[in-house]
Residue frames as qw, qx, qy, qz and C-alpha x, y, z in Angstrom:
[[0.682, -0.578, 0.427, 0.134, 0.23, -13.59, 11.47],
 [0.376, 0.698, -0.556, -0.248, 3.39, -14.26, 9.48],
 [0.980, -0.039, 0.192, 0.013, 4.41, -17.73, 8.38],
 [0.051, -0.773, 0.592, 0.225, 8.10, -18.52, 7.99],
 [0.728, -0.012, 0.681, 0.078, 7.63, -22.00, 6.52],
 [0.172, 0.557, -0.484, -0.653, 9.16, -21.84, 3.05],
 [0.080, 0.192, -0.922, -0.326, 8.51, -25.45, 1.90],
 [0.090, 0.329, 0.930, -0.137, 5.18, -26.75, 3.16],
 [0.229, -0.326, -0.406, -0.823, 1.98, -25.65, 1.52],
 [0.306, 0.049, 0.623, -0.718, -0.64, -24.86, 4.14],
 [0.250, 0.421, 0.871, 0.036, -3.98, -26.57, 3.71],
 [0.269, 0.838, 0.467, -0.092, -6.20, -24.71, 1.22],
 [0.192, -0.673, 0.262, 0.665, -3.23, -22.64, 0.00],
 [0.642, 0.685, -0.150, -0.310, -2.95, -21.82, -3.69],
 [0.949, -0.004, 0.201, 0.242, -0.96, -24.56, -5.36],
 [0.597, 0.026, 0.239, 0.766, 1.18, -22.05, -7.25],
 [0.072, 0.677, 0.107, -0.724, 1.34, -18.46, -8.32],
 [0.125, -0.025, 0.730, 0.671, 1.25, -19.62, -11.93],
 [0.429, 0.400, 0.335, -0.737, -1.92, -18.20, -13.44],
 [0.145, 0.174, -0.761, -0.608, -2.07, -20.30, -16.61],
 [0.086, -0.355, -0.929, -0.052, -5.29, -21.96, -15.38],
 [0.113, 0.365, 0.369, -0.847, -7.10, -18.72, -14.75],
 [0.293, 0.577, 0.737, 0.196, -10.46, -18.10, -16.33],
 [0.093, 0.953, 0.250, 0.144, -10.48, -14.35, -15.97],
 [0.580, -0.178, -0.025, 0.794, -7.60, -11.87, -16.31],
 [0.099, 0.932, 0.306, 0.164, -8.11, -8.14, -16.05],
 [0.483, 0.069, -0.093, 0.868, -5.89, -5.10, -16.22],
 [0.050, -0.650, -0.420, 0.632, -6.98, -1.96, -14.45],
 [0.427, 0.752, 0.410, 0.291, -8.77, 0.18, -17.06],
 [0.395, -0.283, 0.019, 0.874, -6.86, 3.32, -18.03],
 [0.207, 0.685, 0.582, 0.386, -9.82, 5.03, -19.61],
 [0.179, -0.970, -0.166, 0.007, -9.44, 8.05, -17.37],
 [0.496, -0.717, 0.364, 0.328, -5.67, 7.98, -17.67],
 [0.712, 0.677, -0.183, 0.022, -3.34, 8.40, -20.60],
 [0.822, -0.343, 0.173, 0.421, 0.21, 7.07, -20.68],
 [0.497, 0.779, 0.062, 0.378, 1.24, 9.85, -23.04],
 [0.611, -0.172, -0.168, 0.754, 4.52, 11.64, -22.34],
 [0.106, 0.467, 0.187, 0.858, 2.93, 14.93, -23.30],
 [0.117, -0.367, -0.613, 0.690, 1.73, 17.31, -20.66],
 [0.151, -0.020, -0.251, -0.956, -0.27, 19.45, -23.11],
 [0.531, -0.277, -0.573, -0.559, -3.37, 17.32, -22.95],
 [0.716, -0.458, -0.520, 0.083, -3.05, 16.27, -19.31],
 [0.126, 0.545, -0.331, 0.760, -2.33, 19.31, -17.18],
 [0.124, -0.086, -0.782, 0.604, -2.79, 19.44, -13.41],
 [0.419, 0.066, 0.138, -0.895, -6.07, 21.23, -14.06],
 [0.636, 0.004, -0.624, -0.454, -7.41, 17.96, -15.42],
 [0.493, -0.173, -0.802, 0.290, -7.22, 16.51, -11.93],
 [0.344, -0.686, -0.140, -0.625, -9.97, 18.08, -9.86],
 [0.003, -0.296, 0.707, -0.642, -9.56, 18.55, -6.15],
 [0.672, -0.366, -0.538, -0.355, -11.79, 16.09, -4.29],
 [0.114, -0.487, 0.595, -0.630, -11.68, 16.90, -0.57],
 [0.208, -0.152, -0.944, 0.204, -12.70, 14.45, 2.13],
 [0.635, -0.231, 0.724, -0.136, -14.76, 12.72, 3.25],
 [0.425, 0.293, -0.733, -0.442, -14.29, 9.82, 0.77],
 [0.715, -0.040, 0.567, -0.406, -16.92, 7.06, 1.18],
 [0.389, 0.443, -0.704, -0.397, -16.15, 4.08, -0.95],
 [0.922, -0.054, 0.278, -0.263, -16.99, 0.46, -1.64],
 [0.528, 0.600, -0.595, -0.087, -14.56, -2.29, -2.54],
 [0.963, -0.171, -0.193, 0.078, -12.67, -5.44, -1.68],
 [0.151, -0.835, 0.501, -0.174, -9.67, -5.41, 0.69],
 [0.930, 0.062, -0.316, 0.179, -6.99, -8.06, 0.63],
 [0.210, -0.838, 0.360, -0.352, -4.78, -7.86, 3.72],
 [0.884, -0.147, -0.365, 0.252, -1.95, -9.70, 5.41],
 [0.212, -0.894, 0.258, -0.298, 0.08, -8.55, 8.38],
 [0.827, 0.033, -0.413, 0.380, 3.17, -9.44, 10.32],
 [0.496, -0.853, -0.028, 0.159, 5.09, -8.29, 13.40],
 [0.556, 0.670, -0.244, 0.427, 8.20, -6.26, 12.52],
 [0.719, -0.429, -0.314, 0.448, 10.73, -6.63, 15.43],
 [0.136, -0.980, -0.006, 0.142, 11.87, -3.36, 16.93],
 [0.546, -0.521, 0.454, 0.472, 15.52, -4.32, 16.54],
 [0.535, 0.269, 0.621, 0.506, 15.06, -5.02, 12.84],
 [0.168, 0.902, 0.363, 0.165, 13.08, -1.77, 12.28],
 [0.270, -0.925, 0.120, 0.241, 15.67, 0.39, 14.08],
 [0.608, -0.250, 0.519, 0.547, 18.44, -1.13, 11.96],
 [0.145, 0.399, -0.374, -0.824, 16.74, 0.49, 8.97],
 [0.743, 0.405, 0.368, -0.385, 13.87, -0.30, 6.63],
 [0.634, 0.117, 0.602, 0.470, 14.62, -2.14, 3.33],
 [0.085, -0.217, 0.324, 0.917, 15.11, 0.10, 0.32],
 [0.138, -0.311, -0.739, -0.581, 11.87, -1.02, -1.24],
 [0.114, -0.549, -0.679, 0.474, 9.88, 0.38, 1.71],
 [0.110, 0.715, 0.129, -0.679, 9.73, 3.75, -0.06],
 [0.643, 0.702, 0.263, 0.157, 9.07, 4.91, -3.57],
 [0.649, 0.164, 0.030, 0.742, 12.12, 6.60, -5.12],
 [0.002, -0.711, -0.112, -0.694, 10.60, 10.06, -4.84],
 [0.614, -0.751, -0.031, -0.240, 9.92, 9.71, -1.06],
 [0.897, -0.219, -0.078, 0.375, 13.15, 7.86, -0.42],
 [0.533, 0.289, 0.001, 0.795, 15.16, 10.85, -1.64],
 [0.172, -0.685, -0.105, -0.700, 13.12, 13.35, 0.47],
 [0.177, -0.366, 0.571, -0.714, 12.49, 14.30, 4.04],
 [0.825, -0.174, -0.153, -0.516, 9.58, 11.83, 4.04],
 [0.944, -0.031, -0.310, 0.105, 12.07, 9.01, 4.66],
 [0.335, 0.571, -0.460, 0.591, 14.67, 11.06, 6.58],
 [0.455, -0.244, -0.698, 0.496, 15.47, 10.50, 10.30],
 [0.035, -0.032, 0.214, -0.976, 14.21, 14.07, 10.94],
 [0.576, -0.145, -0.222, -0.773, 10.61, 12.88, 10.29],
 [0.850, -0.297, 0.167, -0.402, 10.75, 9.80, 12.44],
 [0.015, -0.455, 0.890, -0.025, 12.47, 6.60, 13.50],
 [0.768, -0.058, -0.496, -0.400, 10.93, 3.25, 12.59],
 [0.322, -0.406, 0.720, -0.461, 10.25, 1.19, 15.70],
 [0.189, 0.010, -0.968, -0.163, 8.47, -1.82, 14.16],
 [0.441, 0.171, 0.583, -0.661, 5.29, -3.43, 15.48],
 [0.608, 0.452, 0.639, -0.134, 2.20, -4.45, 13.53],
 [0.032, 0.418, -0.507, -0.753, 2.96, -4.14, 9.80],
 [0.622, 0.408, 0.646, -0.171, 0.80, -4.92, 6.82],
 [0.017, -0.103, 0.603, 0.791, 0.24, -4.93, 3.09],
 [0.472, 0.508, 0.558, -0.456, -3.18, -4.06, 1.74],
 [0.065, 0.040, 0.668, 0.740, -4.36, -4.48, -1.88],
 [0.324, 0.479, 0.513, -0.634, -7.67, -2.69, -2.45],
 [0.131, 0.283, 0.719, 0.621, -10.14, -2.86, -5.37],
 [0.199, 0.374, 0.335, -0.842, -12.33, 0.19, -5.08],
 [0.254, 0.457, 0.800, 0.294, -15.58, -0.49, -6.97],
 [0.003, -0.862, -0.379, -0.337, -16.99, 2.98, -6.16],
 [0.481, -0.386, -0.184, 0.765, -15.21, 6.15, -5.04],
 [0.138, 0.838, 0.165, -0.502, -15.54, 9.95, -5.61],
 [0.130, 0.651, -0.516, -0.541, -13.17, 9.49, -8.62],
 [0.830, 0.278, -0.316, -0.366, -14.54, 6.22, -9.88],
 [0.979, -0.186, 0.044, 0.066, -13.18, 2.66, -9.59],
 [0.337, 0.753, -0.538, 0.175, -9.45, 2.16, -8.96],
 [0.910, -0.176, -0.317, 0.200, -6.94, -0.18, -7.32],
 [0.122, -0.866, 0.355, -0.331, -4.42, 0.53, -4.58],
 [0.827, -0.030, -0.451, 0.335, -1.44, -1.11, -2.90],
 [0.300, -0.861, 0.197, -0.360, -0.47, 0.10, 0.64],
 [0.735, 0.086, -0.535, 0.407, 2.66, -0.80, 2.54],
 [0.423, -0.812, 0.142, -0.375, 2.75, -0.06, 6.32],
 [0.664, 0.294, -0.606, 0.326, 6.08, -1.11, 7.85],
 [0.544, -0.404, -0.592, 0.437, 4.94, -0.60, 11.44],
 [0.214, -0.942, -0.246, 0.082, 5.10, 2.46, 13.69],
 [0.508, 0.457, -0.151, 0.714, 7.43, 5.45, 13.84],
 [0.392, -0.682, -0.314, 0.531, 8.55, 7.65, 16.70],
 [0.342, 0.566, 0.224, 0.716, 8.49, 11.28, 15.59],
 [0.256, -0.332, -0.362, 0.833, 8.78, 14.75, 17.18],
 [0.011, 0.694, 0.467, 0.548, 6.12, 17.40, 17.12],
 [0.065, 0.186, -0.320, 0.927, 5.40, 20.67, 18.85],
 [0.112, -0.570, -0.783, 0.221, 2.60, 21.04, 21.36],
 [0.034, 0.891, 0.397, 0.215, 0.38, 24.08, 21.72],
 [0.383, -0.890, 0.077, 0.234, 3.05, 25.80, 23.83],
 [0.459, 0.801, -0.384, 0.005, 5.77, 25.08, 21.30],
 [0.454, -0.538, 0.705, -0.086, 7.39, 22.38, 23.41],
 [0.555, 0.329, -0.695, -0.316, 8.63, 19.32, 21.57],
 [0.668, -0.232, 0.627, -0.325, 7.46, 15.85, 22.48],
 [0.070, 0.245, -0.905, -0.341, 7.70, 12.39, 20.98],
 [0.760, 0.152, 0.228, -0.589, 4.67, 10.62, 19.55],
 [0.188, -0.183, 0.932, 0.251, 4.28, 7.11, 17.98],
 [0.709, 0.395, 0.245, -0.531, 1.94, 6.07, 15.18],
 [0.686, 0.171, 0.626, 0.330, 1.90, 3.67, 12.19],
 [0.143, 0.691, -0.241, -0.667, 2.82, 5.18, 8.89],
 [0.829, 0.493, 0.262, 0.033, 2.25, 4.35, 5.27],
 [0.412, -0.553, 0.427, 0.586, 5.63, 4.27, 3.56],
 [0.036, -0.165, 0.704, 0.690, 4.58, 3.39, 0.02],
 [0.556, 0.478, 0.516, -0.443, 1.30, 3.64, -1.94],
 [0.068, -0.077, 0.705, 0.702, 0.53, 2.69, -5.53],
 [0.486, 0.488, 0.459, -0.561, -2.71, 3.56, -7.30],
 [0.535, 0.240, 0.719, 0.374, -4.09, 2.74, -10.70],
 [0.287, 0.756, 0.420, 0.413, -5.19, 6.15, -11.95],
 [0.359, 0.321, -0.125, 0.867, -3.84, 9.70, -11.88],
 [0.342, -0.656, -0.165, -0.652, -6.86, 11.18, -10.05],
 [0.805, -0.581, -0.111, -0.046, -5.72, 9.38, -6.87],
 [0.759, 0.252, -0.242, 0.550, -2.03, 10.23, -7.10],
 [0.191, -0.864, 0.134, -0.446, -2.16, 13.02, -4.48],
 [0.564, -0.622, 0.507, -0.195, -0.84, 10.52, -1.93],
 [0.868, -0.031, 0.490, 0.076, 0.22, 7.69, -4.22],
 [0.051, -0.513, 0.642, 0.568, 2.31, 6.70, -7.20],
 [0.752, 0.348, -0.104, -0.551, 0.77, 5.48, -10.47],
 [0.276, -0.265, 0.922, 0.061, 0.85, 1.74, -11.24],
 [0.649, 0.089, -0.512, -0.556, -0.72, -0.87, -13.47],
 [0.534, -0.180, 0.728, -0.390, -2.57, -3.66, -11.66],
 [0.529, 0.149, -0.711, -0.439, -3.09, -7.02, -13.34],
 [0.603, -0.167, 0.569, -0.534, -5.69, -9.37, -11.78],
 [0.482, 0.130, -0.795, -0.345, -6.38, -13.01, -12.44],
 [0.691, -0.189, 0.398, -0.573, -9.12, -15.20, -11.01],
 [0.153, 0.232, -0.947, -0.160, -8.69, -19.02, -10.97],
 [0.642, -0.234, -0.563, -0.464, -11.35, -21.71, -10.99],
 [0.598, -0.221, -0.690, 0.341, -10.25, -22.85, -7.53],
 [0.325, -0.881, -0.343, -0.021, -11.28, -19.49, -6.06],
 [0.599, -0.382, 0.012, 0.703, -7.77, -18.02, -5.90],
 [0.260, 0.956, 0.131, 0.040, -7.11, -14.40, -6.90],
 [0.709, -0.119, 0.098, 0.688, -3.71, -13.24, -8.16],
 [0.129, 0.985, 0.089, -0.067, -2.57, -9.61, -8.40],
 [0.703, 0.031, 0.098, 0.703, 0.61, -8.20, -9.98],
 [0.073, -0.946, -0.158, 0.273, 1.64, -4.56, -9.51],
 [0.676, 0.304, 0.216, 0.636, 3.71, -2.80, -12.21],
 [0.210, -0.789, -0.191, 0.545, 4.84, 0.67, -10.97],
 [0.472, 0.834, 0.104, 0.268, 5.61, 3.74, -13.07],
 [0.141, -0.943, 0.259, -0.153, 8.38, 4.93, -10.76],
 [0.820, -0.410, 0.365, 0.163, 10.89, 2.04, -10.65],
 [0.759, 0.415, 0.191, 0.463, 12.68, 2.85, -13.93],
 [0.389, -0.626, -0.006, 0.676, 15.54, 5.34, -13.22],
 [0.278, 0.056, 0.504, 0.816, 15.52, 6.34, -16.90],
 [0.123, -0.603, -0.605, -0.505, 11.88, 7.52, -16.69],
 [0.160, -0.067, -0.458, 0.872, 11.95, 10.47, -14.34],
 [0.401, -0.080, -0.107, -0.906, 8.43, 11.56, -15.44],
 [0.357, 0.077, 0.864, -0.347, 6.98, 8.19, -14.44],
 [0.497, 0.308, -0.237, -0.776, 5.19, 7.97, -17.78],
 [0.748, 0.150, -0.560, -0.322, 5.14, 4.22, -18.37],
 [0.852, -0.418, 0.215, -0.230, 4.72, 1.08, -16.23],
 [0.191, -0.558, 0.804, 0.077, 7.64, -1.18, -15.47],
 [0.717, 0.163, -0.572, -0.364, 7.61, -4.55, -17.34],
 [0.470, 0.029, -0.819, 0.329, 8.59, -6.25, -14.05],
 [0.532, -0.702, -0.369, -0.297, 6.16, -6.41, -11.09],
 [0.036, -0.590, 0.498, -0.634, 7.18, -4.68, -7.90],
 [0.409, -0.126, 0.739, -0.520, 4.81, -6.95, -5.94],
 [0.606, -0.026, -0.596, -0.527, 2.72, -10.02, -6.60],
 [0.312, -0.117, 0.793, -0.510, 0.52, -12.24, -4.46],
 [0.484, -0.180, -0.712, -0.476, -2.12, -14.93, -4.73],
 [0.378, -0.155, 0.572, -0.711, -4.94, -15.21, -2.18],
 [0.505, -0.155, -0.770, -0.357, -7.09, -18.27, -1.69],
 [0.530, -0.429, 0.280, -0.676, -9.79, -18.38, 1.01],
 [0.181, -0.120, 0.948, -0.232, -10.22, -21.40, 3.26],
 [0.326, -0.176, -0.742, -0.559, -12.92, -23.58, 1.78],
 [0.490, -0.472, -0.731, -0.045, -14.70, -24.56, 4.96],
 [0.256, -0.245, -0.430, 0.830, -14.16, -21.48, 7.12],
 [0.084, 0.816, 0.571, 0.025, -17.29, -19.28, 7.53],
 [0.246, 0.513, 0.023, 0.822, -17.11, -15.60, 6.71],
 [0.397, -0.620, -0.515, 0.440, -17.56, -13.07, 9.51],
 [0.077, 0.964, 0.116, 0.227, -17.94, -9.31, 10.07],
 [0.696, -0.247, -0.095, 0.667, -14.76, -7.41, 10.71],
 [0.074, 0.983, 0.066, 0.152, -13.88, -3.74, 11.33],
 [0.675, 0.359, -0.325, 0.557, -10.24, -2.64, 11.29],
 [0.166, -0.677, 0.250, -0.672, -10.80, -0.16, 14.13],
 [0.884, -0.428, -0.094, -0.161, -11.37, -3.19, 16.45],
 [0.763, 0.222, -0.350, 0.496, -7.58, -3.58, 16.44],
 [0.037, -0.651, 0.272, -0.707, -7.49, -0.54, 18.75],
 [0.779, -0.513, 0.044, -0.357, -8.96, -2.66, 21.50],
 [0.935, -0.022, -0.166, 0.313, -5.70, -4.72, 21.44],
 [0.456, -0.768, 0.081, 0.443, -3.79, -1.58, 22.38],
 [0.489, -0.014, 0.491, 0.721, -2.53, -1.07, 18.79],
 [0.240, 0.660, 0.167, -0.692, -3.56, 2.29, 17.35],
 [0.577, 0.438, 0.595, 0.348, -4.86, 2.45, 13.80],
 [0.091, 0.963, 0.092, -0.237, -4.36, 6.24, 13.61],
 [0.753, 0.301, 0.145, 0.567, -1.87, 7.03, 10.86],
 [0.187, -0.881, 0.041, 0.432, 0.54, 9.94, 11.17],
 [0.738, 0.451, 0.305, 0.398, 1.92, 11.12, 7.84],
 [0.333, -0.513, 0.112, 0.783, 4.74, 13.65, 7.17],
 [0.388, 0.738, -0.055, -0.550, 4.57, 16.16, 4.32],
 [0.834, 0.266, 0.430, 0.219, 4.94, 14.66, 0.85],
 [0.289, -0.404, 0.402, 0.770, 7.56, 15.78, -1.69],
 [0.561, 0.660, 0.041, -0.499, 6.53, 17.29, -5.02],
 [0.643, -0.059, 0.674, 0.359, 7.19, 15.13, -8.09],
 [0.197, 0.476, -0.402, -0.757, 7.56, 15.69, -11.82],
 [0.575, 0.228, 0.781, -0.090, 4.85, 13.35, -12.99],
 [0.216, 0.098, 0.664, 0.709, 4.15, 13.11, -16.75],
 [0.149, -0.621, -0.635, -0.434, 0.54, 14.21, -16.13],
 [0.091, -0.506, 0.207, -0.832, 1.12, 16.69, -13.36],
 [0.748, -0.423, -0.396, -0.324, -0.23, 14.16, -10.88],
 [0.737, -0.167, -0.468, 0.458, 2.43, 14.32, -8.13],
 [0.116, -0.823, 0.055, -0.553, 1.72, 17.39, -5.95],
 [0.448, 0.073, -0.680, 0.576, 3.47, 17.79, -2.67],
 [0.471, -0.782, -0.371, -0.173, 2.17, 18.83, 0.77],
 [0.246, 0.566, -0.393, 0.681, 3.70, 21.02, 3.50],
 [0.499, -0.467, 0.371, -0.629, 1.91, 19.81, 6.71],
 [0.030, 0.055, -0.981, 0.184, 1.78, 16.71, 8.86],
 [0.646, -0.191, -0.093, -0.733, -1.59, 15.06, 9.41],
 [0.223, -0.055, 0.941, -0.247, -3.19, 12.17, 11.29],
 [0.636, 0.062, -0.328, -0.696, -6.05, 10.17, 9.75],
 [0.474, -0.089, 0.832, -0.274, -8.03, 7.11, 10.83],
 [0.374, 0.103, -0.710, -0.588, -9.01, 4.87, 7.86],
 [0.627, 0.001, 0.522, -0.578, -12.31, 3.18, 8.36],
 [0.388, 0.211, -0.807, -0.391, -12.80, -0.32, 6.88],
 [0.547, -0.020, 0.663, -0.511, -15.76, -2.62, 7.57],
 [0.443, 0.135, -0.723, -0.512, -17.03, -5.76, 5.86],
 [0.789, -0.165, 0.287, -0.518, -19.92, -8.02, 6.74],
 [0.982, 0.184, 0.032, 0.000, -18.24, -10.79, 4.75],
 [0.013, -0.799, 0.601, -0.002, -14.60, -11.27, 5.72],
 [0.989, 0.090, -0.113, -0.032, -12.84, -14.50, 4.68],
 [0.473, -0.678, 0.541, 0.153, -9.63, -16.01, 6.09],
 [0.911, 0.408, 0.015, 0.063, -7.14, -17.55, 3.66],
 [0.713, -0.342, 0.277, 0.546, -3.53, -17.97, 2.65],
 [0.330, 0.900, -0.192, -0.210, -1.43, -15.48, 0.68],
 [0.851, 0.052, 0.211, 0.478, 1.35, -16.88, -1.52],
 [0.035, 0.975, -0.073, -0.208, 3.82, -13.98, -1.67],
 [0.709, -0.114, 0.434, 0.544, 6.62, -15.63, -3.66],
 [0.165, 0.804, -0.055, -0.568, 7.88, -12.82, -5.83],
 [0.738, 0.649, -0.032, -0.182, 8.58, -12.62, -9.57],
 [0.589, -0.394, 0.570, 0.416, 11.40, -14.46, -11.25],
 [0.367, 0.617, -0.388, -0.577, 12.68, -14.08, -14.81],
 [0.879, 0.298, -0.247, -0.278, 12.85, -16.72, -17.49],
 [0.557, 0.394, -0.683, 0.262, 16.10, -18.02, -15.98],
 [0.700, -0.465, -0.535, 0.085, 14.58, -18.39, -12.55],
 [0.396, 0.060, -0.330, 0.855, 16.39, -15.37, -11.11],
 [0.145, -0.744, -0.539, 0.367, 14.61, -13.19, -8.58],
 [0.308, 0.603, 0.250, 0.692, 13.86, -9.77, -10.08],
 [0.326, -0.864, -0.055, -0.381, 13.23, -8.00, -6.77],
 [0.001, 0.669, -0.593, 0.448, 15.18, -7.55, -3.53],
 [0.376, -0.237, 0.779, -0.443, 13.53, -10.25, -1.47],
 [0.100, -0.050, -0.958, -0.265, 12.17, -13.70, -2.25],
 [0.158, -0.594, -0.789, 0.017, 8.95, -13.08, -0.26],
 [0.016, 0.862, 0.275, 0.425, 8.65, -9.32, -0.66],
 [0.301, -0.858, 0.235, -0.344, 9.73, -8.28, 2.85],
 [0.356, 0.440, -0.770, 0.296, 12.91, -9.49, 4.57],
 [0.169, -0.173, 0.816, -0.525, 12.26, -12.30, 7.06],
 [0.718, 0.153, 0.205, -0.647, 8.83, -13.28, 5.71],
 [0.432, -0.016, 0.888, 0.157, 8.00, -16.80, 4.61],
 [0.053, -0.088, -0.697, -0.710, 6.15, -17.58, 1.38],
 [0.321, -0.516, -0.742, -0.284, 2.80, -18.34, 2.99],
 [0.013, -0.071, 0.397, -0.915, 1.07, -15.64, 4.99],
 [0.048, -0.545, -0.822, 0.160, -2.27, -15.90, 6.78],
 [0.018, 0.073, -0.036, -0.997, -4.58, -13.04, 5.81],
 [0.319, 0.535, 0.679, -0.388, -8.11, -11.95, 4.96],
 [0.064, 0.278, 0.517, 0.807, -10.30, -10.70, 2.20],
 [0.172, 0.441, 0.503, -0.723, -12.84, -8.11, 3.22],
 [0.195, 0.336, 0.751, 0.534, -15.49, -8.47, 0.52],
 [0.079, -0.702, -0.464, -0.535, -17.68, -5.53, -0.54],
 [0.456, -0.369, -0.458, 0.668, -16.30, -3.48, 2.29],
 [0.010, -0.961, -0.230, -0.152, -17.45, -0.03, 3.35],
 [0.659, -0.028, -0.078, 0.748, -14.40, 2.27, 3.30],
 [0.042, -0.966, -0.220, -0.126, -14.08, 5.83, 4.51],
 [0.543, 0.027, -0.144, 0.827, -11.35, 8.46, 4.62],
 [0.136, -0.910, -0.390, 0.026, -12.63, 11.42, 6.59],
 [0.100, 0.920, -0.194, 0.326, -11.05, 14.77, 7.35],
 [0.529, 0.286, -0.616, 0.509, -7.68, 14.56, 9.11],
 [0.578, -0.635, -0.473, 0.198, -7.96, 14.30, 12.90],
 [0.326, -0.828, 0.060, 0.452, -5.16, 16.83, 13.15],
 [0.706, 0.531, 0.061, 0.464, -2.77, 18.71, 10.90],
 [0.425, -0.853, 0.061, 0.297, 0.28, 20.73, 11.85],
 [0.398, 0.844, -0.358, 0.047, 3.41, 22.40, 10.57],
 [0.820, 0.154, -0.426, 0.349, 6.73, 20.57, 10.77],
 [0.607, -0.682, -0.186, 0.363, 8.53, 21.14, 14.13],
 [0.156, 0.967, -0.172, 0.107, 10.54, 24.32, 14.28],
 [0.754, 0.281, -0.377, 0.459, 14.32, 23.99, 14.25],
 [0.607, -0.704, -0.193, 0.316, 16.29, 24.78, 17.39],
 [0.580, 0.060, 0.130, 0.802, 18.85, 26.62, 15.37]]
């Protein structure tokens, strides 16, 4: 649930996003990933195809809010999409109209995956109405949530995401801070070869001290009448410095599976980055328009995560012309 209280710190909330008291600071290892501008050593052949299913282990940090239909239909904020997708059909009205509903941000720390450990940021701005053809070629309207922006920490997972550096800090009080530095926010770096010096997103999570942990499965949300089946349009092809931005030509639906025996409730501080003069460096003070600084969320610790084969895949609807 979203909090719109800007001034009052909730009980057990992190005192500040300042990480000067942290005991552990880590940057996502780039051992499998070079930041070189040269394509000679890092061709697309260096990125093996790893088909589903992907069964993984990791921690999931998640907060959600309700995006009003009126606000969604007025248009998503510019930061909802990466520049590559924003300039393509992926974000065009022809592939769907945002209608709001349950929205979320997830930050994932995969400890084990088919391509090794990596980190991921996912932005889901609610559901979209889109048109598809049925078996008889007749058009009909469907509605599903959609991921609008994904960042990942290594090139081997860039098939559906954009490369980013993740900086993590752990504080003695149990809080965890993450800052996300994308490769695609510098208009002068079309090849997305280096990370931005300014974070696109930052947040601090602190679990409630006296709240017990509990089991949680994301698919249980379906029992509330809210589908967790994602419908994703074809992705545009990009000119990544390491050949890591392939495109796709078909729609697909997929049901992410996330389950943790140890889920903890806590507060997210989503006050965004300011420069040395105290000026906001992003578009919105609390990342998304209308959100307050403190957001109630969860950490799914040591979760079982699975991405199976798409439920469906299909060609884009045929034009009536």
